[in-house]
C-alpha positions as CSV (number, residue, x, y, z in Angstrom):
1,M,-8.8,-12.3,8.4
2,I,-10.4,-11.0,5.1
3,C,-9.2,-7.7,3.8
4,T,-10.0,-5.4,0.9
5,C,-7.9,-2.5,-0.5
6,L,-9.3,0.6,-2.0
7,W,-7.3,2.6,-4.6
8,R,-9.5,5.7,-4.6
9,K,-11.5,7.8,-2.1
10,Q,-14.7,6.1,-1.3
11,R,-17.8,6.7,0.8
12,K,-19.3,3.9,2.8
13,S,-16.2,1.8,2.4
14,S,-17.6,-1.0,4.4
15,R,-19.7,-2.1,1.4
16,F,-16.5,-3.1,-0.4
17,L,-15.6,-5.4,2.5
18,D,-19.1,-6.8,2.6
19,E,-18.8,-7.7,-1.1
20,T,-15.4,-9.2,-0.6
21,I,-16.6,-11.4,2.2
22,A,-19.6,-12.5,0.1
23,W,-17.2,-13.4,-2.8
24,Y,-15.1,-15.6,-0.6
25,E,-18.2,-17.3,0.8
26,R,-19.4,-18.1,-2.7
27,H,-16.1,-19.7,-3.6
28,Y,-14.8,-21.2,-0.4
29,D,-16.3,-23.1,2.6
30,L,-15.5,-20.6,5.3
31,D,-15.7,-21.2,9.0
32,R,-16.1,-17.5,9.7
33,K,-17.2,-15.6,12.8
34,P,-17.4,-11.8,12.6
35,I,-15.6,-10.3,15.6
36,K,-14.1,-6.9,14.7
37,R,-13.5,-4.7,11.7
38,V,-10.5,-2.5,11.3
39,G,-9.4,-0.1,8.7
40,G,-6.7,2.5,7.9
41,K,-5.1,4.4,5.1
42,G,-1.6,4.5,3.7
43,D,0.5,7.7,3.3
44,F,2.9,7.2,0.3
45,S,5.4,10.0,0.4
46,I,9.2,10.6,-0.1
47,P,10.7,13.3,2.1
48,N,13.8,15.3,1.3
49,K,15.3,14.5,4.8
50,Y,15.1,11.5,7.0
51,V,16.7,13.2,10.1
52,S,15.2,16.5,11.3
53,E,15.5,18.4,14.6
54,G,17.1,15.4,16.2
55,R,14.4,13.0,15.1
56,Y,15.1,9.9,13.0
57,Y,12.2,9.1,10.7
58,V,12.0,5.3,10.1
59,G,9.5,3.0,8.4
60,E,6.2,4.5,7.2
61,A,6.9,7.7,9.2
62,G,9.8,8.3,6.8
63,G,7.9,7.3,3.7
64,L,9.8,4.0,3.6
65,Q,7.2,1.6,2.3
66,D,6.2,0.0,-1.0
67,F,4.2,2.3,-3.3
68,M,2.7,-0.6,-5.2
69,W,1.5,-2.9,-2.5
70,G,1.7,-0.9,0.7
71,F,4.1,-3.3,2.4
72,G,6.9,-2.1,4.6
73,M,7.9,-4.4,7.4
74,R,11.4,-5.0,6.0
75,Y,11.8,-1.2,5.4
76,A,10.7,-0.5,9.0
77,I,13.1,-3.1,10.5
78,T,16.0,-2.1,8.3
79,S,15.6,1.6,8.8
80,G,15.1,1.1,12.6
81,V,18.4,-0.8,12.8
82,L,20.2,1.9,10.7
83,A,18.8,4.6,12.9
84,G,20.0,2.8,16.0
85,K,23.5,2.4,14.6
86,S,23.5,6.1,13.5
87,I,22.7,7.2,17.1
88,L,25.6,5.0,18.3
89,G,27.8,6.8,15.8
90,E,28.5,3.8,13.6
91,L,27.1,5.3,10.4
92,D,25.2,8.2,8.8
93,Y,21.5,7.4,8.7
94,E,20.7,9.9,6.0
95,Q,23.4,8.4,3.6
96,E,22.5,4.8,4.3
97,V,18.8,5.3,3.7
98,R,19.5,7.0,0.4
99,K,21.9,4.3,-0.6
100,R,20.1,1.2,0.5
101,L,16.4,1.9,0.8
102,L,15.4,5.0,-1.3
103,P,16.3,3.3,-4.7
104,L,13.9,0.5,-3.8
105,V,11.1,2.9,-2.8
106,K,11.6,4.8,-6.1
107,S,11.4,1.5,-8.0
108,S,8.1,0.7,-6.3
109,A,6.7,4.1,-7.1
110,T,7.7,3.5,-10.8
111,N,5.9,0.2,-10.7
112,R,2.8,1.9,-9.3
113,F,3.0,4.5,-12.0
114,L,3.1,1.8,-14.7
115,M,0.3,-0.2,-13.0
116,N,-2.0,2.8,-12.9
117,R,-1.6,3.1,-16.7
118,M,-1.7,-0.5,-17.9
119,G,-5.4,-1.0,-17.0
120,D,-7.1,-4.1,-15.8
121,R,-6.1,-6.2,-18.8
122,G,-2.5,-5.3,-18.5
123,F,-2.4,-6.0,-14.8
124,K,-4.1,-9.3,-15.3
125,A,-1.5,-10.2,-18.0
126,V,1.3,-9.4,-15.6
127,A,-0.3,-11.4,-12.8
128,K,-0.6,-14.4,-15.2
129,Y,3.0,-14.1,-16.2
130,W,4.0,-14.0,-12.6
131,M,2.1,-17.2,-11.8
132,R,3.6,-19.0,-14.8
133,D,7.1,-17.9,-13.8
134,Q,6.5,-19.1,-10.3
135,H,5.2,-22.5,-11.5
136,R,8.1,-22.9,-13.9
137,T,10.9,-21.9,-11.4
138,G,9.3,-22.8,-8.1
139,D,10.2,-19.3,-6.8
140,G,7.5,-16.7,-6.6
141,L,9.9,-14.0,-5.5
142,R,12.1,-14.2,-8.6
143,F,9.7,-12.1,-10.7
144,M,9.3,-9.6,-7.8
145,R,13.1,-9.2,-7.5
146,L,13.2,-8.6,-11.2
147,I,10.6,-5.8,-11.3
148,Y,12.0,-4.1,-8.2
149,K,15.6,-4.1,-9.2
150,P,16.7,-0.5,-9.6
151,G,18.2,-0.1,-13.1
152,I,18.9,2.4,-15.7
153,L,15.4,2.2,-17.2
154,R,13.7,3.0,-13.9
155,R,16.1,5.8,-13.2
156,M,15.3,7.3,-16.6
157,M,11.6,7.0,-15.8
158,W,11.8,8.6,-12.4
159,P,11.4,12.3,-13.5
160,F,8.2,11.3,-15.4
161,V,6.9,9.4,-12.4
162,R,7.6,12.3,-10.0
163,L,5.9,14.8,-12.4
164,G,3.0,12.6,-13.4
165,M,2.0,10.9,-10.1
166,L,3.4,12.8,-7.1
167,R,2.6,16.2,-5.6
168,K,4.8,18.5,-3.5
169,G,4.1,19.4,0.1
170,T,5.8,20.5,3.3
171,T,5.7,18.8,6.7
172,P,5.1,20.7,10.0
173,D,8.8,20.5,10.8
174,G,9.7,22.2,7.5
175,R,10.8,19.2,5.4
176,S,9.6,19.1,1.8
177,Y,8.2,15.9,0.3
178,V,6.5,14.5,-2.8
179,R,3.4,12.4,-2.1
180,M,1.0,10.3,-4.0
181,P,-2.4,12.0,-3.6
182,F,-5.6,10.1,-3.0
183,R,-7.5,9.6,-6.3
184,R,-11.1,10.6,-6.6
185,A,-13.9,8.1,-6.9
186,L,-15.2,7.2,-10.4
187,K,-18.7,6.8,-11.6
188,R,-18.2,3.0,-11.8
189,D,-17.6,3.0,-8.0
190,D,-21.3,3.7,-7.5
191,W,-23.0,0.3,-7.6
192,E,-25.7,-1.7,-5.9
193,P,-24.5,-4.5,-3.6
194,S,-25.3,-8.1,-4.2
195,R,-27.9,-9.9,-2.1
196,E,-25.1,-11.9,-0.5
197,A,-23.2,-8.7,0.5
198,E,-26.4,-7.3,2.0
199,L,-26.7,-10.3,4.2
200,V,-23.1,-9.9,5.3
201,A,-23.8,-6.3,6.2
202,L,-26.9,-7.3,8.1
203,E,-24.9,-9.9,10.0
204,W,-22.3,-7.3,11.0
205,K,-25.0,-4.9,12.1
206,M,-26.4,-7.5,14.4
207,K,-22.9,-8.2,15.7
208,Q,-22.5,-4.5,16.4
209,N,-25.7,-4.5,18.4
210,E,-24.0,-7.2,20.5
211,G,-20.9,-5.1,21.1
212,G,-18.9,-5.5,17.9
213,R,-16.6,-2.6,17.1
214,T,-15.0,-1.0,14.1
215,S,-11.9,1.3,14.0
216,F,-13.4,3.6,11.3
217,Q,-16.6,5.6,10.8
218,A,-19.4,3.8,9.0
219,G,-19.7,6.8,6.6
220,D,-16.0,6.7,5.6
């Protein structure tokens, strides 16, 4: 599986995947067969309530996912277990989520806020440090634990993160939330595809004629 992640609203998003596949084929000897293309979008939000009208909001439905990378499997499993125990009367789901999961979500939002402002050079420097630390310690998660650890510095930054990156809204059931809006495309996002990417796109078009499917519109 080859994936690409878009940070801003884009038209004709498939061109980014075409270019990504072309890059991998230039650098690696791939045994690749196009079968299907899938896509989706993440909703990064923090609600003011995790239980409403008898419904328990877990995982991404409750905004419990990583703002920086979009991951959330552990959040989903943990919140699901907590919701089940709450239904059985063993704990208070709202309190447990706020104590065990919300601080981590806020830390990830703070990391995203910083990443948005450090630019490509800053992000590259952080990535290089991460790789050096992994090579030195043999543990790639050590650095991640460090930057995700809720501490006084991140708690002090949270009001600025909330004001500078998140927007208020209301759900259909009346809960309020703060959400990270989709950013608009930039002028630099309008570019001509490489010849290799055009060949990848042509290959996929031929596959579609044979019955290949996508989970998103070609114009998205």
